[in-house]
C-alpha positions in Angstrom: 29.3 -13.3 -28.8 26.2 -14.6 -27.3 26.3 -17.0 -24.1 24.5 -19.9 -24.8 22.3 -20.4 -21.9 21.1 -23.7 -20.4 19.3 -23.7 -17.2 16.0 -25.3 -16.5 13.0 -23.3 -14.6 10.6 -24.9 -12.3 9.2 -24.9 -8.8 11.5 -26.2 -6.2 9.0 -28.3 -4.3 5.9 -28.1 -6.4 3.8 -29.5 -3.8 4.5 -26.4 -1.6 3.7 -24.1 -4.0 5.9 -21.8 -6.3 8.0 -20.7 -3.6 11.0 -20.9 -4.2 11.2 -21.0 -7.9 14.3 -23.1 -8.6 16.5 -21.9 -12.0 19.0 -24.8 -11.9 22.2 -24.6 -14.8 22.7 -27.4 -17.0 26.3 -27.5 -17.0 28.1 -26.8 -13.7 30.5 -24.7 -15.7 27.9 -22.1 -16.1 29.2 -18.7 -14.6 26.4 -16.6 -12.6 27.6 -13.5 -13.6 28.0 -14.4 -17.6 24.4 -15.3 -17.7 23.3 -12.2 -15.7 21.5 -10.5 -18.0 19.2 -13.7 -18.6 18.8 -14.4 -14.8 17.5 -10.8 -14.3 14.9 -11.2 -16.9 13.6 -14.1 -15.3 13.6 -12.3 -11.9 11.6 -9.3 -13.3 9.2 -12.0 -14.3 8.8 -13.8 -11.7 10.0 -12.3 -8.0 7.1 -10.6 -7.3 4.6 -13.4 -8.1 6.5 -16.2 -6.8 8.3 -14.4 -3.6 12.0 -16.3 -4.0 14.2 -17.5 -6.6 17.0 -20.5 -6.2 19.6 -20.2 -8.3 21.4 -23.3 -7.9 24.5 -25.1 -10.2 26.1 -22.1 -11.5 29.5 -21.3 -10.7 30.1 -18.6 -8.2 33.8 -17.9 -6.8 33.2 -16.6 -3.5 31.9 -13.4 -1.8 33.3 -10.4 -4.1 31.1 -12.3 -7.3 28.3 -12.8 -4.9 28.8 -8.8 -3.9 29.0 -7.9 -8.1 25.8 -10.6 -8.4 23.5 -8.7 -5.9 24.9 -5.3 -6.5 24.0 -5.9 -10.5 20.2 -6.1 -9.8 20.8 -2.0 -9.9 20.2 -1.0 -6.4 23.5 -0.3 -4.1 23.8 -2.6 -1.4 22.8 -1.8 2.1 25.0 -1.6 5.5 23.3 -3.3 8.1 22.0 -0.8 10.0 20.3 -0.7 13.8 20.6 -4.4 13.2 19.2 -6.8 16.1 21.7 -9.7 15.4 25.6 -10.0 15.6 27.0 -10.3 12.2 30.4 -9.8 10.5 31.5 -7.5 7.7 32.7 -10.0 4.5 33.4 -7.5 2.0 31.1 -4.4 1.0 27.6 -4.7 1.6 28.1 -8.9 2.6 27.9 -9.9 5.9 27.6 -13.2 7.5 24.2 -14.4 8.3 23.3 -14.3 12.0 26.3 -15.8 14.2 24.3 -17.4 16.7 24.8 -20.9 17.8 24.8 -24.1 15.9 22.3 -25.6 17.9 19.8 -22.7 18.0 16.6 -21.8 16.1 16.0 -18.2 14.5 12.7 -18.2 13.6 10.7 -17.3 10.6 11.2 -13.6 10.1 11.2 -10.7 7.5 14.3 -8.9 7.6 14.2 -5.8 9.7 10.4 -5.8 10.3 10.9 -4.5 13.7 11.6 -1.1 12.4 9.8 1.2 9.8 13.0 1.0 7.4 14.0 -2.6 5.8 15.6 -3.7 2.6 13.1 -4.8 -0.1 15.6 -7.5 -2.0 18.0 -9.8 0.4 20.2 -12.9 -0.9 21.8 -15.5 0.4 25.0 -17.3 -0.2 25.0 -21.0 0.5 29.7 -21.1 0.8 29.7 -23.7 3.2 26.7 -26.2 3.4 26.2 -27.9 6.9 26.7 -31.3 7.0 23.1 -31.9 8.8 20.7 -28.9 9.8 21.3 -25.0 8.7 18.8 -24.6 6.3 16.8 -21.3 5.8 13.2 -22.2 6.2 11.1 -19.4 4.1 7.7 -18.5 4.2 4.9 -16.8 1.7 4.1 -13.5 3.6 1.1 -13.2 2.2 0.0 -16.8 3.1 0.9 -16.1 6.7 -0.9 -12.6 6.8 -4.3 -14.6 5.3 -3.8 -17.7 8.1 -3.0 -15.5 10.9 -6.9 -15.6 13.4 -8.8 -12.2 11.9 -9.1 -11.1 15.7 -5.5 -11.3 16.5 -4.8 -9.5 12.5 -7.2 -6.3 13.6 -5.5 -6.1 17.3 -2.0 -6.1 15.8 -3.4 -3.2 13.0 -5.3 -1.1 15.5 -2.5 -0.8 18.1 0.6 -1.5 16.2 4.0 -2.8 18.2 6.1 -1.0 20.2 9.4 -2.6 20.6 11.9 -2.1 23.2 15.6 -2.7 23.1 18.2 -2.7 25.8 21.9 -2.8 24.3 25.3 -4.0 25.6 25.9 -4.6 28.9 26.9 -8.4 28.1 23.9 -9.7 26.8 22.9 -8.4 23.8 25.1 -6.4 20.8 26.6 -3.5 22.0 25.0 0.2 20.7 28.2 1.0 18.9 28.0 -2.0 16.6 24.4 -1.8 16.2 25.1 2.1 14.9 28.3 1.6 13.8 29.8 4.4 15.7 31.0 5.2 19.2 29.5 9.1 19.0 26.1 9.1 21.1 25.3 12.5 19.0 25.2 10.0 15.8 23.0 7.5 17.3 20.7 10.4 18.6 20.5 11.9 15.0 19.6 8.5 13.6 17.3 7.6 16.2 15.7 10.9 15.3 15.3 10.8 11.6 14.0 7.2 12.2 11.1 7.9 14.6 12.8 6.0 17.3 12.9 6.9 21.0 16.3 6.7 22.5 17.4 7.3 26.3 21.1 7.0 27.8 20.7 5.1 30.9 22.8 5.4 34.0 25.1 3.1 33.2 26.2 4.5 29.8 24.0 1.9 27.8 21.3 2.7 25.5 17.6 1.9 25.6 15.4 2.5 22.5 11.6 2.2 21.9 10.2 2.5 18.1 6.3 1.8 17.6 6.2 -0.1 14.3 3.8 -1.8 11.8 2.3 -5.4 12.3 1.2 -5.5 8.6 2.6 -4.0 6.0 1.5 -3.0 1.9 3.7 -3.9 -0.8 4.6 -1.1 -2.5 4.5 -2.8 -5.9 2.0 -5.5 -5.9 -0.6 -3.9 -3.2 -0.3 -7.3 -1.5 -1.2 -7.1 2.5 1.4 -9.0 4.2 2.7 -10.1 8.2 5.5 -8.0 8.9 6.7 -7.6 12.2 8.7 -9.2 14.3 6.5 -9.8 17.8 6.9 -13.6 18.1 10.6 -13.3 18.1 11.3 -10.2 20.4 9.0 -11.3 22.9 10.5 -12.8 26.4 8.3 -15.9 25.5 10.6 -16.5 22.8 13.1 -17.8 25.2 13.3 -21.1 26.8 12.1 -20.9 30.1 14.8 -21.3 32.0 16.6 -18.6 30.0 13.5 -16.4 30.4 13.7 -16.8 34.5 17.8 -15.9 34.8 17.6 -13.4 32.7 14.6 -11.9 34.9 17.1 -12.4 38.0 19.7 -10.3 36.5 17.5 -7.6 35.1 14.1 -5.9 35.6 11.7 -6.5 32.7 12.5 -2.7 31.2 16.1 -3.6 30.9 15.7 -7.0 29.0 17.6 -6.9 26.0 14.8 -7.0 23.7 10.9 -7.5 24.2 8.0 -5.8 22.2 4.4 -4.7 23.5 1.8 -3.8 21.9 1.9 0.0 20.4 0.2 1.3 23.8 2.6 -0.1 26.0 0.3 -3.1 27.2 1.2 -6.3 27.3 0.7 -9.0 24.4 -0.5 -12.6 25.7 2.0 -15.3 25.8 -1.2 -17.5 23.9 -1.4 -15.0 21.1 2.1 -15.3 20.2 1.8 -19.3 20.3 -1.1 -19.1 17.6 1.0 -16.6 15.4 4.2 -18.8 15.8 1.9 -22.2 15.0 1.0 -20.4 11.7 4.3 -19.8 10.9 5.3 -23.4 11.6 2.4 -24.2 9.1 3.6 -22.0 6.7 7.3 -22.6 6.5 9.0 -24.0 3.6 12.2 -25.9 4.1 15.1 -27.3 1.6 18.8 -28.1 2.6 21.2 -26.2 1.0 23.7 -27.3 -1.9 27.2 -24.9 -1.9 27.4 -22.6 -4.1 23.3 -21.8 -3.9 22.1 -18.1 -3.9 18.6 -17.5 -3.0 17.3 -14.2 -3.8 14.2 -13.1 -1.8 11.6 -10.3 -2.2 11.9 -9.6 1.7 8.5 -8.2 2.1 6.6 -11.4 0.2 8.9 -13.9 2.0 10.2 -14.5 5.3 13.5 -16.4 6.1 14.7 -18.4 9.1 17.7 -20.6 10.1 17.3 -24.1 11.3 20.4 -25.8 13.8 22.9 -27.5 12.2 25.7 -29.6 12.4 29.4 -29.3 11.0 30.9 -26.1 9.6 28.3 -23.6 7.5 28.8 -20.3 6.1 26.2 -18.4 4.3 26.6 -15.0 3.7 24.1 -12.3 2.7 23.5 -9.3 0.8 20.5 -6.4 1.1 19.5 -3.8 -1.3 16.6 -1.3 -2.1 15.9 0.3 1.1 12.0 1.2 1.6 10.9 3.3 4.5 7.3 2.7 6.1 7.1 6.6 7.3 5.3 8.1 9.9 2.5 5.4 11.3 
């Protein structure tokens, strides 16, 4: 028997364009999985144009059904490999969103744009909406690319970016958690396969360096997108007092994370300030409702997190791995 489909389709914030496209159930008893075929057809039609789709008002019962929904789009869900932030596995292929303290903001970024391998699709499921705040702002990465001053864009493209990470020591995520192993040889093999230079330090901890893209071209649409995390990894992203305290503890080369131009030269603070200003201009924010599912094309749309008050639970799934390949 065919399922009667009752939902509306419209931009959530028409004054800001079509991102995200809102697909809203007319009846709260409409099961998200039961109408998957109809919703997938909408995604196939709109995601590559609009960059993101917000499903609202549908019934979805917990992490396992969320996993089923994300996996039904036809690509196995990805493990969180070479991650940069603390997360907890919820069920197969489903993780908590970044577990930073509630008072902290997470700047706009595309998932794993600090590497040469990333997911093309990412889903967020709002299980518990915060009492206040806790939005997941998003932005059109094509628009960000267009708005970045041409001189900065050209410099970033010509030089590329080199991300330097130092794991563990109580300052950042342990390498065992990032690589999901305690075997150094497994880490070394992963790094070799992904163009990452790894170095075991005298204290037994790990340092990695990887040269990556500053912009990317979407493999399907051909759109140019701003696609890096320089503004997030750079030490200037830290509050001044935190920055000073860290540099009192460790030398610059041992900072938990930092980023340079691809030739190893310093990225100017004022350049990153201009980039952050563009990202702020492009940010699109809306309050979560419990049960919301947001699906993004991870190259076309960036995401962030606002500070919040009260309990908040947003879980994440990723799929369709894509590799930039050698630069």
